N, C-alpha and C positions, 0 to 999 in steps of 0.2 A: 504422446503418452502423458498425462498430470502428474504432477508430484505434489507432496505438501510443501508449504512454504508458511516460515512465522518470523514477522517482522516486527520489530520493536520502533516504534516513533516515540522518540524521545520527548518531542517537543522543545520547550526550552530548559533545558536541564542539562547537567553534567558539564563540568570544565573539560577542557584538553586531558587534564591528568586523570580525571576521573574515567573519562571516555577509555584511555589507554588501560586501565586496570581491568575494567569490565571487558574489554577484547581480549585480555590475556586471559582471563578468568572463562572466556567462551570456549578455550581450548579442548578442554575434556567434553565439552556440548556439541562442540562441531566432528568429533570423532564419534561421539554418540548418534549423529545426526546422519551422518554421511551412508553409513550401510543400509539404513532405512531410507533413503532418497528424500530426507527431509533437506529444504534449504533454510538456512538461518538467516536473515537481515538486520540491519540496524539502520535508522535513521536519525543520525545525531545533527547537533548542530553545524553549521558550515566549517566553523573552525576545527572540528575535531573529525571531518572526514578523512583528510591525509592520515591523522592519527590511527584511526580505528583501522583503515585500509594496511596499513604498514604494519600495524601491530598482528593483524592475521588476514591475510590475502583472500582466506576462504570465506569468509564472510560477505555477503550481497549489502553493500554499503551505499544506502541511498540519500541523496540530499532531501530536505525537506521543501524545499522550493526551488526553481528555477525561471529563467526568463526566455522569451523566444526568439532575442537578437542576439548577436554574437558580442556584441559590443556597442558602447554608445552612452549617451547623457542621460542613464536610467540609474538615479542615485537608490544605493541600496541592494539593487538586483544582481543577481549570479548568473552566469551565463553558461552554457553547455561547454566550450571550451576551458573555462575554470573548473569546471567538474572533471572533465578529462584529464587536466593538468595534475589533478590530486587523485587520478585512478578510481575516481567515484565510478559506481556501476548504471547510476540514473538519479531517478528523482520523484518524490512525491508529487502530482498534481491535482490541485482542487480538493484538497482537505477540508472538511467543515470550518475548520478554525480559519483558514484561508478564506474562503468563501464569505465567513459571516464578518470577521474583523477586518479583511483587508479588501473584501468586495470584487473578490474573484469570481468570474462568471463562466458559463460554458463556453463562450466563443475564445476568450483568454485562455482556458483551460486546452482547447482544440489546437490553438497554435503552439502550446507547450509540448503537449503529447506527439504532434507530429515533429516538432522539433527533435524531440529527445528519440524517437523510433527512427527518424531519416538519418540522425547521427548515430546510429547503431547502439543506443543506450536503453536501459528498462525504464518506462514509465508506469508508475503505478498509479491509476487513477481513481480517485475516490468519488464516490455517490452516495447521496441519501438525503431523507425528506427530514423536515423539521417537525417538532410535535406537533404543531397545530394543522401541518399539512398531514401527518399520520391520521389524526384525530378526524379531519374532514374527508378520510379516504383518498387522499391523493397521492399516495406511495408511489404506486405503477405509473401515474402519469409524470410527476415529477422525475422520476428516475430513467423514464424512457427519454424525456427531453434532454437529461445530463447524457445521456449514452450517445443518442441520435446525432446532438450537437457537439458534444465532446470528442467523437469518434468522427465525424464527417469528414470525408476526402480522403481517407487513409488506404492506401493500396492494401489488397488481401495480403500481401506477403511480409507487411511491416508487424502486423500483432504478434509473430514469435516473440517479441520481448514486451508485451503489455499485460499488466495485472490489473485486475480490476477489484476494488474493495468495497463493498457496502458497508457503509456505516451509518445508522440512522442517526441523526443528529441528536435526538432526543435520549439517547441511551450514550454519548459519549461524555465521560467525566462524572455522570450522574449516579453510576452505581444501578440504574436500570438496563436492562438488555433485553433486545427482542429474542424472545424464545426461539427454540430451533426450527419450530416449524414454520414461523415468521421470517425468519432469516431463509430458509431454503425455498420458500415461496418466491420470495425477491429476487434470490440468487439465480432460481431457475427461470425466472421471467428475465434476469438479464441475459442468461446465456439464449434464451429465445430470440432476444433483440439484437446479440453477436450473431445469430446465425441470419438473420435477415440482412443485416450489414456485411458481413464476410463470408457467408456460407458454412453450411454444417460442419465440414471438416477443420475449417479455421476456428469456429464457435467452440468446438468440442476440445480443442486444444489450447483454449485460453485459460489461465488460471483466475478464480475468482475467489476473494477472501472476504471472510465476515471481521468486523470491527466494531467496538462499542461497548465499552465495559466487559471487556474478555477478561475471565479470570482462571486460574489455573482449574478451579473446581466447575467450570462450564464449558472450557474448551472442547473436552472431550464428545459433549454433545453435539456441538457446531460441526466438527471434523466428520463426523459419522453421515453427514447428509451429502446426496449424491452430487451437488453441485456446489459445495463449500470447500475449497482447497486448501484452506488455512486460515490463518488471521492476521489482521492488523492490531497491533495490542499499543495502547498506551502506558497507564501507569503500571501496570502488572508487569511492564518489560523493563523497568528502571532498576530492580533488585536482581542480583545474578542467581539467587535459589529461587525466587518465583520463576525468572525466564527459563531455567531447567526444569522446574514443574511442567510448565506450559508444555516444554518441548516433549517431556517425557508423556505426558497427557494426549500428545499427538501422536505419538510412535504407538 
């Protein structure tokens, strides 16, 4: 049975002190979310992962990145054992900013997703097309490639901790957003792809989120769609009042 999920991706924002205060302020939100079966999550910077989790263990705490090796000469990378040590629950994989600025591709994403899931951690795998690809009508072809390659070789029992986020690149941080019908069309398509890979029962249990200029005034439209189980939110998740309104509009 799928539930609703709200995850704030803080990107390169908030110091550890600011993150601690935000996590403290989440206490009444978590009390509001729990009876409704809504999971609240935050993806802070690496230096704030431990702080946020220690402040309130009820939060789903995800790293913004992870590497697929346990250790080695990989300057600047973060391993699964490092995430486990600070009690993080998992990581985002394949966010468009990671793909665009740091040249992540579907193959490296596949290794990261597999590493997380094989380690019992949550993998929130992001997919989505650029504006050029959208205008050329290539959305589903691009998303299909990201899903088929990114999730290749995973045993059917692993996706219990897999979350997919559809984030059209042209809507992230631009103020533009795919309307609810576009979002549902692509998220429904993703679920069909998951069924091809894992079978109907597993596919129906995997959570699919929408992301891309999600705001308190539009999140309610998305959450009503049958294949959208929540949202991955950027800028609107940085302010506690906005985060609370996002939650209230999901409930």
